[in-house]
C-alpha positions in Angstrom: 8.6 -7.5 -23.9 6.9 -7.7 -20.6 3.2 -6.6 -20.3 2.6 -3.5 -18.2 0.5 -4.4 -15.3 -1.5 -2.4 -12.6 -0.6 -4.4 -9.5 -0.1 -3.3 -5.9 0.9 -5.2 -2.8 0.8 -3.6 0.7 1.3 -4.9 4.3 -0.5 -2.9 6.8 -3.0 -2.8 9.7 -6.7 -2.4 9.4 -7.7 1.0 10.8 -11.3 0.0 11.2 -13.6 -3.0 10.8 -14.6 -3.6 7.2 -17.9 -1.9 6.2 -20.2 -4.1 4.2 -22.9 -3.1 1.8 -25.3 -5.4 0.0 -26.8 -4.5 -3.4 -29.8 -6.3 -4.7 -29.9 -10.0 -3.6 -26.4 -11.1 -4.2 -24.0 -8.3 -4.8 -21.8 -7.3 -1.9 -19.0 -4.8 -1.4 -16.7 -4.3 1.5 -14.5 -1.3 2.3 -11.8 -0.8 4.8 -8.7 1.4 5.5 -5.2 0.0 6.1 -2.3 2.0 7.5 1.4 1.4 6.3 4.3 2.8 8.2 7.9 3.6 7.1 10.6 5.4 9.0 13.7 7.4 8.3 16.3 9.5 10.1 16.0 13.2 9.6 18.9 15.7 9.2 19.2 15.8 13.0 19.5 12.1 13.3 16.1 11.7 14.8 13.9 8.7 13.9 10.7 9.9 12.1 7.9 7.5 11.3 5.4 8.2 8.6 1.9 6.6 8.3 0.0 6.4 5.0 -3.6 5.5 4.8 -5.0 3.5 1.9 -8.6 2.6 1.1 -9.3 -1.0 0.1 -12.5 -2.2 -1.7 -13.5 -5.9 -2.2 -16.3 -7.2 -4.2 -18.3 -10.5 -4.2 -16.8 -13.6 -2.8 -13.7 -11.6 -1.7 -16.0 -9.2 0.2 -17.5 -12.2 2.0 -14.1 -13.4 3.2 -13.1 -10.0 4.3 -16.3 -9.7 6.3 -15.7 -13.0 8.0 -11.9 -12.8 8.6 -10.7 -9.3 9.0 -11.1 -6.9 12.0 -9.6 -3.6 13.1 -5.9 -3.7 14.2 -5.1 -6.9 12.3 -2.0 -7.0 10.1 -2.8 -8.1 6.5 -1.1 -8.3 3.1 -3.4 -6.9 0.5 -2.9 -7.5 -3.3 -4.9 -5.8 -6.0 -4.9 -3.0 -8.5 -5.2 0.8 -8.2 -8.5 2.3 -9.3 -9.1 6.0 -9.6 -12.6 7.4 -9.4 -13.7 11.0 -10.1 -16.8 13.0 -9.3 -17.9 16.6 -8.9 -18.5 18.1 -5.5 -21.4 20.4 -4.5 -19.4 23.4 -5.8 -18.7 21.9 -9.2 -15.0 21.0 -8.5 -13.7 17.8 -9.9 -12.5 15.5 -7.1 -10.5 12.2 -7.3 -10.0 9.2 -5.1 -7.6 6.3 -5.6 -8.5 2.9 -4.0 -7.0 -0.6 -4.0 -9.4 -3.0 -5.7 -8.7 -6.2 -3.8 -8.0 -9.4 -5.6 -6.4 -11.4 -2.7 -5.3 -11.0 0.9 -3.2 -12.9 3.4 -3.4 -12.7 7.2 0.1 -12.1 8.6 -0.9 -13.0 12.2 -3.7 -14.8 13.9 -7.0 -13.1 14.6 -7.2 -11.7 18.2 -9.6 -13.7 20.4 
């Protein structure tokens, strides 16, 4: 029997430059959004394109590479796992967010100079 695995791969474009935070002396986290697009023809035969936004978070050495190599507009393949976090807002409502915790990434085109 195959093991059940939490794994996701997406190809998209960075919607912003990665934001980097440093904790303590050596702990680093980087966050950035990527957009994926897919299209279809509607009932009228018109082409409709849909954009989905995904939050990506990278830690440690991976965050260092993200900071050095990625920038807004670049196309990238990201690989990682889905992580869901929950919290209570100021009104006491439970809120959730799902992110991709990055394990690896690949540039699909050269960095613009």
